[in-house]
Structure formats: structure tokens, C-alpha cells
N, CA, C and O of each residue as an XYZ file, in Angstrom:
536
protein
N      48.793     -5.504      2.390
C      49.059     -6.151      1.131
C      48.642     -5.174      0.025
O      47.523     -4.662      0.051
N      49.500     -4.915     -0.918
C      49.192     -3.974     -1.997
C      48.166     -4.578     -2.941
O      48.106     -5.799     -3.092
N      47.330     -3.710     -3.601
C      46.330     -4.228     -4.533
C      46.990     -4.853     -5.753
O      48.083     -4.457     -6.158
N      46.319     -5.820     -6.320
C      46.819     -6.489     -7.511
C      46.389     -5.669     -8.723
O      45.207     -5.366     -8.885
N      47.326     -5.319     -9.555
C      47.040     -4.518    -10.738
C      47.326     -5.370    -11.957
O      48.401     -5.955    -12.091
N      46.326     -5.429    -12.861
C      46.508     -6.175    -14.091
C      46.641     -5.196    -15.246
O      46.051     -4.116    -15.225
N      47.387     -5.563    -16.213
C      47.538     -4.742    -17.403
C      46.323     -4.970    -18.295
O      45.933     -6.110    -18.546
N      45.720     -3.862    -18.778
C      44.568     -3.953    -19.670
C      45.019     -4.238    -21.085
O      46.127     -3.889    -21.494
N      44.136     -4.876    -21.816
C      44.414     -5.131    -23.230
C      44.386     -3.791    -23.969
O      43.661     -2.885    -23.558
N      45.142     -3.650    -25.028
C      45.110     -2.388    -25.768
C      43.713     -2.132    -26.330
O      43.059     -3.043    -26.836
N      43.270     -0.886    -26.234
C      41.916     -0.567    -26.678
C      41.906      0.397    -27.856
O      40.833      0.687    -28.386
N      43.027      0.890    -28.275
C      43.104      1.749    -29.449
C      43.270      0.864    -30.674
O      43.995     -0.130    -30.626
N      42.602      1.217    -31.781
C      42.773      0.412    -32.989
C      44.168      0.624    -33.544
O      44.770      1.679    -33.347
N      44.674     -0.364    -34.227
C      45.997     -0.202    -34.828
C      45.978      0.941    -35.842
O      44.942      1.236    -36.437
N      47.099      1.561    -36.027
C      47.200      2.699    -36.945
C      46.897      2.255    -38.367
O      47.353      1.201    -38.810
N      46.118      3.072    -39.082
C      45.802      2.799    -40.476
C      44.635      1.869    -40.686
O      44.284      1.603    -41.836
N      44.013      1.358    -39.643
C      42.880      0.444    -39.778
C      41.610      1.229    -39.432
O      41.508      1.813    -38.353
N      40.659      1.236    -40.345
C      39.398      1.939    -40.094
C      38.479      1.042    -39.271
O      38.269     -0.128    -39.592
N      37.950      1.610    -38.225
C      37.010      0.884    -37.378
C      35.622      1.465    -37.622
O      35.387      2.655    -37.413
N      34.728      0.626    -38.058
C      33.354      1.051    -38.321
C      32.507      0.629    -37.117
O      32.386     -0.558    -36.818
N      31.931      1.607    -36.440
C      31.127      1.241    -35.271
C      29.861      0.500    -35.699
O      29.273      0.771    -36.746
N      29.476     -0.421    -34.867
C      28.245     -1.164    -35.133
C      27.048     -0.274    -34.800
O      27.057      0.421    -33.784
N      26.038     -0.292    -35.633
C      24.869      0.537    -35.323
C      24.127     -0.021    -34.108
O      23.986     -1.233    -33.940
N      23.672      0.881    -33.292
C      22.899      0.462    -32.122
C      21.467      0.185    -32.545
O      20.924      0.881    -33.403
N      20.866     -0.811    -31.958
C      19.463     -1.070    -32.314
C      18.581      0.064    -31.799
O      18.779      0.580    -30.698
N      17.610      0.436    -32.620
C      16.692      1.490    -32.208
C      15.719      0.946    -31.168
O      15.262     -0.193    -31.264
N      15.410      1.774    -30.174
C      14.443      1.297    -29.177
C      13.063      1.140    -29.801
O      12.645      1.940    -30.638
N      12.387      0.121    -29.388
C      11.045     -0.153    -29.893
C      10.050      0.417    -28.890
O      10.030     -0.007    -27.734
N       9.218      1.379    -29.316
C       8.253      1.930    -28.360
C       7.228      0.872    -27.972
O       6.873      0.014    -28.779
N       6.756      0.941    -26.725
C       5.750     -0.046    -26.324
C       4.457      0.196    -27.094
O       4.151      1.336    -27.446
N       3.708     -0.844    -27.355
C       2.465     -0.660    -28.106
C       1.457      0.155    -27.294
O       1.385      0.035    -26.071
N       0.694      0.971    -27.983
C      -0.339      1.755    -27.321
C      -1.482      0.816    -26.960
O      -2.020      0.127    -27.827
N      -1.858      0.786    -25.674
C      -2.913     -0.155    -25.300
C      -4.256      0.276    -25.871
O      -4.588      1.461    -25.900
N      -4.998     -0.687    -26.312
C      -6.334     -0.420    -26.820
C      -7.263     -0.201    -25.631
O      -7.287     -1.018    -24.710
N      -8.027      0.886    -25.637
C      -8.969      1.079    -24.542
C     -10.044      0.002    -24.575
O     -10.356     -0.538    -25.637
N     -10.602     -0.305    -23.429
C     -11.606     -1.372    -23.382
C     -12.904     -0.938    -24.049
O     -13.120      0.239    -24.336
N     -13.750     -1.915    -24.283
C     -15.055     -1.663    -24.882
C     -16.065     -1.429    -23.764
O     -15.950     -2.110    -22.746
N     -17.004     -0.568    -23.854
C     -17.278      0.365    -24.941
C     -16.268      1.505    -24.935
O     -15.675      1.799    -23.897
N     -16.066      2.147    -26.077
C     -15.113      3.250    -26.110
C     -15.612      4.429    -25.273
O     -16.812      4.614    -25.069
N     -14.666      5.200    -24.806
C     -14.988      6.353    -23.974
C     -15.637      7.443    -24.818
O     -15.093      7.850    -25.845
N     -16.800      7.912    -24.381
C     -17.475      9.044    -25.014
C     -17.367     10.225    -24.050
O     -18.285     10.510    -23.282
N     -16.218     10.904    -24.113
C     -15.932     11.980    -23.168
C     -16.901     13.140    -23.324
O     -17.259     13.781    -22.336
N     -17.326     13.416    -24.533
C     -18.264     14.518    -24.753
C     -19.579     14.256    -24.029
O     -20.157     15.168    -23.438
N     -20.050     13.017    -24.073
C     -21.295     12.682    -23.377
C     -21.119     12.751    -21.870
O     -21.953     13.332    -21.175
N     -20.037     12.161    -21.353
C     -19.816     12.175    -19.909
C     -19.724     13.598    -19.373
O     -20.418     13.950    -18.419
N     -18.871     14.416    -19.981
C     -18.713     15.781    -19.500
C     -19.967     16.608    -19.761
O     -20.321     17.470    -18.958
N     -20.642     16.347    -20.885
C     -21.876     17.071    -21.185
C     -22.950     16.835    -20.142
O     -23.646     17.770    -19.746
N     -23.094     15.595    -19.691
C     -24.089     15.277    -18.657
C     -23.754     16.033    -17.376
O     -24.636     16.641    -16.770
N     -22.499     16.003    -16.961
C     -22.107     16.673    -15.722
C     -22.330     18.177    -15.827
O     -22.868     18.787    -14.903
N     -21.925     18.779    -16.936
C     -22.091     20.227    -17.093
C     -23.574     20.620    -17.130
O     -23.952     21.648    -16.569
N     -24.410     19.814    -17.784
C     -25.835     20.119    -17.833
C     -26.483     19.980    -16.463
O     -27.376     20.756    -16.123
N     -26.048     19.004    -15.671
C     -26.574     18.865    -14.306
C     -26.126     20.047    -13.458
O     -26.928     20.607    -12.710
N     -24.854     20.437    -13.562
C     -24.355     21.562    -12.768
C     -25.065     22.861    -13.132
O     -25.208     23.742    -12.284
N     -25.509     22.994    -14.375
C     -26.232     24.186    -14.811
C     -27.714     24.145    -14.455
O     -28.417     25.140    -14.629
N     -28.195     23.010    -13.961
C     -29.599     22.896    -13.606
C     -30.500     22.529    -14.768
O     -31.722     22.597    -14.632
N     -29.941     22.143    -15.908
C     -30.743     21.775    -17.071
C     -31.167     20.314    -17.053
O     -32.092     19.932    -17.769
N     -30.509     19.497    -16.250
C     -30.862     18.078    -16.112
C     -30.959     17.746    -14.625
O     -30.352     18.428    -13.799
N     -31.714     16.709    -14.279
C     -31.825     16.352    -12.858
C     -30.515     15.760    -12.324
O     -29.778     15.088    -13.045
N     -30.250     16.029    -11.047
C     -28.997     15.582    -10.424
C     -28.894     14.066    -10.347
O     -27.789     13.537    -10.222
N     -30.002     13.360    -10.416
C     -29.945     11.886    -10.323
C     -29.165     11.270    -11.487
O     -28.685     10.142    -11.377
N     -29.034     11.998    -12.599
C     -28.278     11.473    -13.741
C     -26.792     11.326    -13.433
O     -26.089     10.563    -14.095
N     -26.317     12.058    -12.428
C     -24.896     11.932    -12.061
C     -24.564     10.517    -11.597
O     -23.436     10.056    -11.771
N     -25.541      9.827    -11.008
C     -25.290      8.462    -10.539
C     -25.050      7.485    -11.680
O     -24.538      6.388    -11.454
N     -25.417      7.871    -12.921
C     -25.211      7.009    -14.076
C     -23.843      7.202    -14.713
O     -23.410      6.365    -15.506
N     -23.148      8.304    -14.377
C     -21.869      8.569    -15.037
C     -20.716      8.779    -14.064
O     -19.560      8.778    -14.487
N     -20.993      8.960    -12.760
C     -19.925      9.246    -11.797
C     -20.012      8.282    -10.617
O     -21.081      7.766    -10.291
N     -18.860      8.052     -9.987
C     -18.831      7.212     -8.793
C     -19.637      7.908     -7.696
O     -19.780      9.130     -7.737
N     -20.174      7.163     -6.708
C     -21.092      7.760     -5.728
C     -20.553      8.983     -4.991
O     -21.279      9.965     -4.837
N     -19.314      8.954     -4.536
C     -18.769     10.102     -3.804
C     -18.713     11.361     -4.656
O     -19.049     12.449     -4.190
N     -18.289     11.212     -5.898
C     -18.207     12.353     -6.810
C     -19.604     12.831     -7.190
O     -19.834     14.037     -7.287
N     -20.532     11.913     -7.406
C     -21.900     12.304     -7.759
C     -22.527     13.125     -6.637
O     -23.204     14.116     -6.912
N     -22.320     12.740     -5.393
C     -22.870     13.497     -4.265
C     -22.234     14.881     -4.167
O     -22.925     15.868     -3.913
N     -20.920     14.954     -4.369
C     -20.224     16.243     -4.283
C     -20.687     17.180     -5.393
O     -20.925     18.362     -5.148
N     -20.815     16.659     -6.612
C     -21.254     17.492     -7.726
C     -22.732     17.869     -7.604
O     -23.128     18.958     -8.021
N     -23.549     16.978     -7.038
C     -24.970     17.273     -6.864
C     -25.210     18.466     -5.956
O     -26.228     19.148     -6.078
N     -24.283     18.719     -5.050
C     -24.419     19.857     -4.137
C     -24.030     21.179     -4.804
O     -24.270     22.241     -4.231
N     -23.435     21.139     -5.999
C     -22.963     22.353     -6.666
C     -23.920     22.876     -7.734
O     -23.573     23.801     -8.468
N     -25.118     22.299     -7.835
C     -26.052     22.666     -8.904
C     -26.581     24.075     -8.676
O     -27.029     24.410     -7.579
N     -26.524     24.908     -9.735
C     -27.172     26.220     -9.731
C     -27.412     26.636    -11.175
O     -26.726     26.183    -12.091
N     -28.384     27.494    -11.357
C     -28.769     27.894    -12.714
C     -27.702     28.790    -13.334
O     -27.339     29.824    -12.773
N     -27.215     28.386    -14.474
C     -26.266     29.174    -15.269
C     -26.169     28.525    -16.629
O     -26.833     27.520    -16.885
N     -25.369     29.070    -17.488
C     -25.236     28.544    -18.843
C     -23.777     28.199    -19.110
O     -22.903     29.064    -19.043
N     -23.522     26.934    -19.412
C     -22.165     26.476    -19.701
C     -22.173     25.762    -21.041
O     -23.048     24.938    -21.307
N     -21.205     26.075    -21.879
C     -21.071     25.429    -23.181
C     -19.622     25.019    -23.396
O     -18.699     25.733    -23.004
N     -19.431     23.851    -24.030
C     -18.076     23.426    -24.388
C     -17.589     24.266    -25.560
O     -18.321     24.479    -26.526
N     -16.347     24.741    -25.472
C     -15.771     25.556    -26.530
C     -15.175     24.674    -27.621
O     -15.353     24.939    -28.810
N     -14.474     23.633    -27.212
C     -13.842     22.702    -28.155
C     -14.126     21.273    -27.716
O     -14.637     21.027    -26.623
N     -13.787     20.352    -28.580
C     -13.943     18.928    -28.239
C     -12.950     18.567    -27.133
O     -11.863     19.140    -27.075
N     -13.306     17.632    -26.261
C     -12.398     17.234    -25.184
C     -11.121     16.591    -25.712
O     -11.118     15.932    -26.751
N     -10.045     16.799    -24.975
C      -8.774     16.124    -25.251
C      -8.652     14.969    -24.270
O      -8.930     15.117    -23.079
N      -8.235     13.820    -24.782
C      -8.205     12.606    -23.964
C      -6.805     12.028    -23.960
O      -6.159     11.927    -25.003
N      -6.338     11.649    -22.774
C      -5.039     10.988    -22.601
C      -5.304      9.689    -21.836
O      -6.001      9.694    -20.821
N      -4.749      8.583    -22.322
C      -4.913      7.282    -21.655
C      -3.607      6.906    -20.967
O      -2.736      6.319    -21.610
N      -3.432      7.227    -19.661
C      -2.214      6.802    -18.971
C      -2.129      5.287    -18.811
O      -1.034      4.738    -18.687
N      -3.262      4.617    -18.813
C      -3.280      3.160    -18.816
C      -4.535      2.715    -19.569
O      -5.350      3.539    -19.982
N      -4.672      1.433    -19.735
C      -5.771      0.911    -20.557
C      -7.137      1.231    -19.972
O      -8.085      1.478    -20.717
N      -7.251      1.230    -18.654
C      -8.542      1.407    -18.003
C      -8.737      2.793    -17.397
O      -9.673      3.002    -16.625
N      -7.871      3.737    -17.734
C      -7.956      5.095    -17.182
C      -7.841      6.094    -18.319
O      -7.043      5.915    -19.239
N      -8.644      7.145    -18.250
C      -8.571      8.230    -19.227
C      -8.601      9.555    -18.467
O      -9.392      9.738    -17.542
N      -7.725     10.474    -18.874
C      -7.744     11.816    -18.314
C      -8.241     12.746    -19.420
O      -7.733     12.730    -20.541
N      -9.234     13.549    -19.083
C      -9.927     14.359    -20.070
C      -9.811     15.827    -19.675
O      -9.937     16.181    -18.503
N      -9.569     16.675    -20.675
C      -9.574     18.118    -20.425
C     -10.381     18.788    -21.528
O     -10.394     18.332    -22.672
N     -11.047     19.869    -21.171
C     -11.869     20.604    -22.125
C     -11.980     22.043    -21.646
O     -11.893     22.315    -20.449
N     -12.170     22.958    -22.579
C     -12.443     24.340    -22.204
C     -13.932     24.592    -22.373
O     -14.551     24.128    -23.331
N     -14.496     25.335    -21.428
C     -15.924     25.638    -21.448
C     -16.125     27.137    -21.299
O     -15.284     27.835    -20.733
N     -17.236     27.618    -21.807
C     -17.605     29.030    -21.660
C     -18.759     29.074    -20.662
O     -19.789     28.426    -20.848
N     -18.565     29.846    -19.609
C     -19.590     29.984    -18.582
C     -19.679     31.452    -18.183
O     -18.688     32.053    -17.767
N     -20.848     32.011    -18.310
C     -21.119     33.388    -17.881
C     -20.086     34.366    -18.427
O     -19.594     35.227    -17.697
N     -19.758     34.232    -19.714
C     -18.836     35.158    -20.359
C     -17.365     34.878    -20.120
O     -16.518     35.623    -20.611
N     -17.037     33.839    -19.388
C     -15.645     33.481    -19.128
C     -15.336     32.125    -19.742
O     -16.224     31.287    -19.899
N     -14.079     31.917    -20.087
C     -13.637     30.613    -20.581
C     -12.838     29.947    -19.470
O     -11.870     30.513    -18.963
N     -13.249     28.748    -19.098
C     -12.627     28.011    -17.995
C     -12.130     26.659    -18.483
O     -12.576     26.156    -19.514
N     -11.214     26.087    -17.740
C     -10.711     24.744    -18.049
C     -11.391     23.732    -17.124
O     -11.614     23.996    -15.943
N     -11.708     22.593    -17.683
C     -12.290     21.493    -16.917
C     -11.379     20.289    -17.070
O     -10.983     19.936    -18.181
N     -11.049     19.662    -15.952
C     -10.237     18.444    -15.962
C     -11.043     17.332    -15.308
O     -11.715     17.553    -14.300
N     -10.974     16.143    -15.880
C     -11.719     15.011    -15.339
C     -10.901     13.735    -15.525
O     -10.013     13.658    -16.373
N     -11.226     12.752    -14.715
C     -10.591     11.438    -14.821
C     -11.705     10.407    -14.911
O     -12.649     10.428    -14.121
N     -11.588      9.512    -15.871
C     -12.572      8.446    -16.046
C     -11.862      7.108    -15.922
O     -10.736      6.937    -16.388
N     -12.544      6.162    -15.283
C     -12.000      4.810    -15.125
C     -13.030      3.816    -15.632
O     -14.236      3.993    -15.461
N     -12.517      2.760    -16.265
C     -13.390      1.713    -16.799
C     -13.575      0.664    -15.716
O     -12.623      0.009    -15.293
N     -14.830      0.516    -15.272
C     -15.156     -0.469    -14.234
C     -16.469     -1.142    -14.600
O     -17.436     -0.471    -14.959
N     -16.503     -2.422    -14.511
C     -17.747     -3.158    -14.735
C     -18.358     -2.932    -16.106
O     -19.581     -2.886    -16.236
N     -17.523     -2.789    -17.135
C     -18.027     -2.634    -18.490
C     -18.518     -1.239    -18.822
O     -19.179     -1.051    -19.843
N     -18.208     -0.240    -17.973
C     -18.672      1.118    -18.216
C     -17.601      2.105    -17.775
O     -16.813      1.816    -16.875
N     -17.575      3.278    -18.416
C     -16.674      4.357    -18.009
C     -17.356      5.195    -16.933
O     -18.492      5.637    -17.104
N     -16.643      5.411    -15.811
C     -17.157      6.192    -14.692
C     -16.236      7.377    -14.441
O     -15.014      7.230    -14.449
N     -16.816      8.546    -14.220
C     -16.008      9.696    -13.810
C     -15.612      9.512    -12.360
O     -16.470      9.253    -11.515
N     -14.334      9.642    -12.054
C     -13.861      9.515    -10.678
C     -13.345     10.841    -10.128
O     -13.180     10.985     -8.917
N     -13.093     11.801    -10.999
C     -12.667     13.136    -10.568
C     -13.164     14.145    -11.592
O     -13.195     13.872    -12.792
N     -13.553     15.324    -11.093
C     -14.055     16.389    -11.963
C     -13.714     17.707    -11.304
O     -14.097     17.945    -10.158
N     -13.002     18.563    -12.009
C     -12.587     19.845    -11.443
C     -12.746     20.938    -12.489
O     -12.336     20.778    -13.639
N     -13.344     22.045    -12.081
C     -13.399     23.238    -12.920
C     -12.304     24.165    -12.412
O     -12.342     24.615    -11.267
N     -11.333     24.444    -13.267
C     -10.215     25.290    -12.869
C     -10.581     26.738    -13.162
O     -10.649     27.151    -14.319
N     -10.815     27.503    -12.102
C     -11.223     28.900    -12.284
C     -10.083     29.846    -12.027
O     -10.252     31.061    -12.135
């Protein structure tokens, strides 16, 4: 059986008639979620970790700012050296309860990048990942 073919309605405007296209609605960006309270103090969080890694603060302080697995891993990396933040941390919030932080630090005459991830749990920001990119 052959397919049934229907004639389409004419789609060209009649000659001499101006057709004004309707404007498309502009997309509305989603609202930026407000981070939970208390606000993230990335400088303090990263400062504590860097000071512990340099041996200027006791390793037990890591348990106050990092999840247990990360605190144990970072506690094993402590050695005497001097690390300073070069600029203020940059913060990106992929979701309301997550923050990704990056900062450049000066250590032993070199400038390195540090990347960290913080998550809001139980009314506090906790570091869940910390990496020094060498």
C-alpha cells in the first residue's frame, strides 16, 4: 500500500506583505544559590592546613577543619618548611553545600597551586579534598 501524502499549507508569506517575526523570550538564568550559614572562610581553612603541613601548628587541628580520612592523610605529610599564600583564594560554588577553592602559594622559592573542596555538613564547612599541584 503506498504511503498517504498530504498537501502542506503554504508557508511563504503573500507577496508584498511584511512579516515581522515575534521576539523570542530571553532565557532567565537560574538564581545563584545562597551558601549556607556560616559563610565559608576559605582563607582560614586553607591557612590552618598550610600551617599544619609546615609544622607551625599541631596536626590535631586538622580534625577541626577536615574530614577524618583527609585529616589523617594530611597529618602524615607534615614537615618543616615555609609556605605563604600569594593571593586570596578563589571560590566556586557548584552547589549550595559545596565549594571548590583554589589558591597560589609560595613554598621554598616556588609558586604552587593548591586546590581544595569544602562541603557544608552539620552547620560547619569541612575540607573533603586538598591537593598541592606541583
